[in-house]
C-alpha positions as CSV (number, residue, x, y, z in Angstrom):
1,M,0.0,0.0,0.0
2,K,1.4,3.4,-0.9
3,Q,1.4,5.6,2.2
4,K,1.2,9.0,0.4
5,S,-1.7,7.8,-1.8
6,F,-3.6,6.4,1.1
7,K,-3.2,9.5,3.2
8,A,-4.3,11.7,0.3
9,F,-7.4,9.6,0.0
10,L,-8.3,9.9,3.6
11,L,-8.0,13.7,3.2
12,S,-10.2,13.6,0.2
13,L,-13.0,12.1,2.3
14,L,-12.9,15.2,4.4
15,L,-11.9,17.5,1.5
16,I,-14.4,16.7,-1.2
17,T,-13.3,19.9,-2.4
18,A,-15.7,27.2,0.9
19,S,-16.9,29.5,-1.2
20,S,-16.3,32.6,-3.2
21,G,-19.5,32.1,-5.2
22,S,-23.0,32.2,-3.8
23,F,-25.4,30.0,-5.7
24,A,-27.4,28.9,-2.7
25,Q,-31.1,29.5,-2.2
26,P,-31.6,31.6,1.0
27,D,-34.4,29.4,2.2
28,F,-32.4,26.1,2.3
29,D,-32.8,24.4,5.6
30,L,-29.7,23.5,7.5
31,P,-29.8,19.7,8.0
32,V,-29.3,19.8,11.8
33,G,-29.4,16.2,13.2
34,M,-27.8,14.8,10.1
35,S,-25.8,11.6,10.6
36,L,-23.8,9.9,7.8
37,E,-21.7,6.8,7.6
38,Y,-19.3,5.8,4.7
39,V,-17.2,2.8,4.0
40,F,-14.0,3.3,1.9
41,Y,-11.9,0.9,-0.1
42,R,-8.6,0.6,-2.0
43,G,-9.7,-1.6,-4.9
44,S,-11.9,-4.2,-3.3
45,T,-10.2,-4.0,0.1
46,K,-12.1,-2.3,2.9
47,L,-9.9,0.2,4.7
48,G,-12.2,1.8,7.3
49,T,-15.3,4.0,7.9
50,M,-16.1,7.6,8.3
51,E,-18.9,9.1,10.3
52,R,-20.2,12.7,10.0
53,T,-22.7,14.6,12.2
54,L,-24.2,18.0,12.3
55,T,-25.5,19.4,15.6
56,Q,-26.6,22.8,17.1
57,T,-24.7,23.9,20.2
58,D,-26.1,27.3,20.8
59,K,-28.3,30.0,19.2
60,N,-27.1,30.1,15.6
61,I,-23.9,28.1,16.5
62,Y,-23.4,24.8,14.8
63,L,-20.9,22.0,14.8
64,L,-20.0,19.7,11.9
65,E,-17.9,16.7,13.0
66,S,-16.2,14.0,10.9
67,N,-14.4,10.9,12.3
68,V,-12.4,8.6,10.2
69,K,-11.6,5.2,11.7
70,V,-9.0,3.0,10.0
71,T,-9.8,-0.7,10.6
72,H,-7.5,-2.4,8.1
73,F,-4.5,-3.8,10.1
74,L,-1.9,-2.8,7.6
75,A,-3.2,0.8,7.2
76,R,-3.3,1.2,11.0
77,M,0.5,0.7,11.1
78,F,0.8,4.4,10.1
79,L,-2.6,5.9,10.6
80,K,-5.4,5.2,13.1
81,G,-7.9,8.0,12.6
82,I,-8.6,11.6,11.7
83,E,-11.0,13.9,13.5
84,E,-12.3,17.2,12.2
85,R,-14.6,19.8,13.9
86,S,-16.0,22.9,12.2
87,T,-17.8,25.4,14.4
88,F,-19.9,27.9,12.3
89,T,-22.9,30.2,12.1
90,F,-25.5,30.1,9.4
91,E,-26.1,33.4,7.6
92,N,-28.0,34.2,4.4
93,G,-28.2,30.5,3.5
94,R,-24.5,29.8,4.0
95,A,-22.2,28.3,6.5
96,K,-19.8,30.9,8.0
97,A,-16.7,29.5,9.6
98,L,-15.7,30.4,13.2
99,E,-13.2,27.6,14.2
100,Y,-11.7,24.6,12.7
101,Q,-9.9,21.8,14.5
102,Y,-8.0,18.9,13.0
103,N,-6.4,15.9,14.7
104,R,-4.6,13.0,13.1
105,S,-3.6,10.1,15.3
106,G,-1.6,6.9,15.0
107,S,1.2,7.8,12.6
108,K,4.7,9.0,13.1
109,K,3.6,12.4,11.8
110,R,0.8,13.3,14.1
111,R,-0.9,16.6,13.1
112,H,-3.0,19.2,14.9
113,Q,-4.6,22.4,13.6
114,D,-6.8,25.0,15.4
115,L,-7.9,27.7,13.0
116,Q,-9.6,30.8,14.4
117,F,-11.7,33.0,12.1
118,D,-11.8,36.7,13.1
119,W,-14.4,38.3,10.8
120,Q,-14.0,41.9,12.2
121,A,-10.3,41.8,11.0
122,H,-11.0,39.4,8.1
123,K,-8.2,37.2,9.3
124,V,-7.6,33.5,10.0
125,S,-4.9,32.3,12.4
126,D,-3.5,29.2,14.0
127,E,-1.4,29.9,17.2
128,T,-1.0,26.1,18.0
129,Q,1.7,25.5,15.4
130,D,5.5,25.6,15.9
131,T,5.4,28.6,13.7
132,P,2.1,30.4,14.3
133,W,0.5,32.1,11.3
134,S,-2.2,34.6,10.4
135,I,-3.5,35.6,6.9
136,E,-6.1,38.0,5.6
137,V,-9.0,36.3,3.9
138,P,-12.1,37.4,1.9
139,E,-15.6,37.3,3.4
140,N,-16.6,33.9,2.0
141,T,-13.5,31.9,3.0
142,V,-14.2,28.7,5.0
143,D,-12.1,25.8,6.2
144,R,-11.3,22.7,4.2
145,H,-14.0,20.7,6.1
146,L,-16.9,23.1,6.2
147,Y,-17.0,23.9,2.5
148,Q,-18.9,20.6,2.0
149,L,-22.1,22.1,3.5
150,N,-21.9,25.0,1.1
151,V,-21.6,22.6,-1.8
152,M,-25.0,21.2,-0.7
153,F,-26.5,24.7,-0.7
154,D,-24.9,25.7,-4.0
155,M,-25.9,22.6,-5.9
156,Q,-29.6,23.4,-5.6
157,D,-29.2,25.5,-8.7
158,E,-27.1,22.8,-10.3
159,P,-24.4,25.1,-11.7
160,S,-21.9,24.0,-14.3
161,A,-19.0,24.8,-12.0
162,L,-18.3,25.8,-8.4
163,Q,-15.4,27.7,-6.9
164,Y,-14.4,27.8,-3.3
165,L,-11.9,29.6,-1.1
166,V,-10.2,27.6,1.6
167,A,-7.9,28.7,4.4
168,D,-5.4,25.9,5.0
169,R,-1.9,25.8,6.6
170,G,-1.2,29.5,6.3
171,K,-2.4,29.7,2.7
172,L,-5.6,30.8,0.9
173,K,-6.4,28.2,-1.8
174,T,-8.9,28.1,-4.6
175,Y,-10.8,25.0,-5.4
176,D,-12.5,24.7,-8.8
177,I,-15.1,22.0,-9.3
178,K,-16.8,21.0,-12.6
179,N,-20.3,19.6,-13.0
180,L,-19.9,16.5,-15.3
181,G,-23.7,15.7,-15.5
182,N,-26.1,13.1,-14.2
183,E,-25.3,9.5,-13.4
184,V,-27.1,6.6,-11.6
185,I,-24.8,4.7,-9.3
186,K,-25.2,1.6,-7.1
187,T,-24.7,1.8,-3.3
188,P,-25.6,-0.2,-0.2
189,L,-28.7,2.0,-0.1
190,G,-29.7,0.9,-3.6
191,E,-29.5,2.8,-6.9
192,I,-29.2,6.6,-6.5
193,D,-29.6,9.3,-9.1
194,T,-26.6,11.6,-8.7
195,I,-24.7,14.6,-10.2
196,K,-21.1,13.9,-10.9
197,L,-18.6,16.6,-9.7
198,Q,-14.9,16.6,-10.3
199,R,-11.8,18.5,-9.2
200,K,-8.4,17.9,-10.8
201,S,-4.9,18.9,-9.7
202,E,-1.4,18.1,-10.9
203,K,-1.1,15.1,-8.7
204,R,-4.6,13.6,-8.5
205,S,-8.3,13.8,-9.6
206,T,-11.2,13.5,-7.1
207,T,-14.7,12.7,-8.4
208,V,-17.7,13.1,-6.1
209,W,-21.3,11.9,-6.8
210,V,-23.9,14.1,-5.0
211,A,-27.6,13.1,-4.7
212,A,-30.5,15.6,-5.0
213,D,-32.8,13.2,-3.1
214,Y,-30.4,13.6,-0.1
215,N,-29.9,17.4,-0.2
216,Y,-26.9,17.0,-2.5
217,L,-24.9,15.0,0.0
218,P,-21.9,13.2,-1.4
219,V,-22.9,9.5,-1.7
220,Q,-19.7,8.3,-3.5
221,I,-16.1,9.6,-3.8
222,E,-13.4,8.3,-6.0
223,Q,-9.8,9.4,-6.1
224,N,-7.2,8.5,-8.7
225,E,-3.5,9.0,-8.1
226,K,-0.5,7.4,-9.8
227,G,-2.5,4.4,-10.9
228,D,-4.2,3.8,-7.6
229,T,-8.0,4.1,-7.2
230,Y,-9.7,4.7,-3.9
231,R,-13.4,4.7,-3.4
232,S,-15.8,5.6,-0.6
233,V,-19.5,4.9,-0.6
234,I,-22.4,5.9,1.6
235,K,-23.7,3.2,3.9
236,K,-26.2,5.0,6.1
237,I,-28.0,8.3,6.1
238,S,-30.3,9.5,8.9
239,G,-31.6,12.8,10.2
240,L,-32.5,14.4,6.9
């Protein structure tokens, strides 16, 4: 198993690639109480699971949490799990980032992030790193986890392309996603009508299938890198 490819796939589960555009309908209901479970594979080999939940913690304060658990014994030799937490408000039909926490466990290169969004100063900072950083960001910038909610909102109008701004490791990154059209796919939940979205970079391509019947949630993810193919598929959806 290629360590770099596997790590990149785990990140793709959480980064199905925060938004500079605003396609969302303002009356879209935030899916509070949502609970999702995915299974992911390298080829036909099951590597682990990912669970994701959305809860409300205070008046107009929400928490999106993702938890990747690696169960394959070889994969666990260098990575046991990844936890992500995005705290945000909901304004004008969009998720607005307040804090992002990331923790990776079980490998030699453990990693932690704690991004704080200061919208009065339009800055994002992380004081927990060996070299703390702070950058100025535009109004619609989000973290690399939270953007996925805005994809759900934006896809209501089924645009031909999406563009997102993501604050990540001291940099402001732009993610461009193309709409490749409709496709019916098979999942443990049965056949699902989906819209196929794709983002390409120099090193890899990530394709995501989102389902209109499930508020445009991603129901399948596939990543191709250096000849390796990884796939994640929805196993359970509740709370919608």
